[in-house]
N, C-alpha and C positions, 0 to 999 in steps of 0.2 A: 504494500500500500504506500502511496506517495502522499505527502502533505502538500496542499496547494494553498496559495494566498490569494488576495484580491487581485493582484496583477495577473496571476495565472487565470483566474476566473474571468477577468476582463478580456484577456487574450482569447480564451475559449469562446467567449460571447461574440467577439468580432469574427472569429473563424467560423462560427456557426452561421452567422449572418452572411458571410462571404468567404467560402472555403478557398477561393482563388486570390484572396487579397495578397498584395505584395508586402514583403518585410518592411520596406521603408514606410508604406502607408500605415501598417499596423503600429510601427514605432511612433510615427507622428500622432496618430490618434490616441495612443496610450501615453504619450509624453515621456517616452524613455528612449534610450539609445538602440540603434539597430542591432548591435551585438547582444543586448539584453533580450530582445525579442527572439533572436536566433537561438540563444542558449536556452531560453524558456521552452521554445518549441521543441528543440532537440531533447530536453529533459522529459517533457510530456510524452513525446513519441517513444523514447527509450524505455520509459516506465509503463508503457501500455495504456496511458490515459487517452491519447489520440491515436487511433488505429487506422485512420484513413481520411481522405478528403473526398467525399462523395457528393454528387449532386442530389438534391431532393427531387424525386421523380413524382409527378402528379399522375397517378394511375388512371384517373378519369380522363385526362387529356390523351392518354394512350388507348382509350376505348375500353378500359377496365373499371367501370364505375361500381360494380358489385363487390363488396367485401364481406367476409364472414369469419367468425371465430368458431372453431370446431374443437370441442372437448372430446378426446378419444380415450375410451377405457380399453386397456389392452389385456391380452392373455398373459399370464404369469411368465416372466423370463423372455419376453419378445420385444422389449423396448428398443434395443439397438437395431434389430432387424427392421422394425417399423420405421424408425428414424431414417435409416438408409434408404428404404423404399420411398419415403416422403421427399427425400432430397432429389429424387428423379422426377417429381411432379412439378412442372414449371409454374403452376398456379399457386404453389405453396410459397408464401413469402417468408414465414418464420415458424419455428416450432420451439415451444418451451416445455420442459418437463415440469410437472406440477405435483402438488400434494392434493389429497382429497380423493373423491370418487374417480375422477378422470386422471389419467397418467400424463397426457399431453394436451397442450393448448396449441392449436394450429391456426395460423392466419392465412386466409386464402383470398385471392382476387380473381374475378372472372368478368367477361364482357356482358353476361346476361344471367338472369336467374336460371334459365334453362341450362346454360353451360356450367353454372355453379352446381346444379343438380348432378351433372355428369361427373364433375370432380368429386363431389361428396360420395357418389356411388363408388367411384374408384378407390377413395380413401377407405370406405367401409369394407370394400372387397379385398383390402390388403390382408395378407396372412398375418394373424396376430391381433387384428383389430376386432374387439368383441362388440363394442357399442360406441356410437357417436351422438353428440348433442350439438346442434348448430344454432348460433345466434347471428343474425344479420346485423351489420353495422348500417344504420340509416344515415348518419352524418358523423363527422369527426370534429366536434367543437374544440377539442384540445388535442392537437397533433403531438406525436412523439417529441419529447423535448427533454433536455437535461439542464439547460442553463439556469432556470429558477432554483433547482436543487444545488447546483454548483455555487451559485451566489449565496444561498442560504448557509451551506456548510462553511464557506469562507468567511461570512459575516460572523458566524458563531465562533470560529477559531481566531478571528482577527481582533486584536486588542492593541491599542497604542497607535504607533505611527501608521501613515498611509501605506497602502500596498506598493505604490511606486517606490517609496523610500526603502521599505523592507526588501522589495525585489532587487533593487539596485545593489543593496548590501550583500545579497546572497549569491550573486553571479560570479 
């Protein structure tokens, strides 16, 4: 686990808004030296905090407006096999192992309800899947985000001097 401060949080916020932002622009916006931004980015990457710079893809704009969350109850001892089979399904966006009645939570995107039904049937047909429960997403009023939590944990940890001053001292 890595400890981050307010400067790290601000840097992550800017990168979240614009993953292609240039180092000099980030330094200017943060009010710190270019070398400070470079060393912070390198530390965040090396410690696994930043794992990539991906575009945010609007699935509806790609013709995939239907999204569903599928809870899958599995036969005992089949979780790895089912996960591997799900990796081969292009409509599967993510899979989470969970506690409770269902073993997996699967997020799926499809161009229509009819196509979603075909995907759901194929998931239920996977060897090792005993039962599924599907919940349709109607809208997404809060999209996946991390920045409010990053800001919160750095506010809780930050006491005293400003992040820019603490950050400059630790590079």
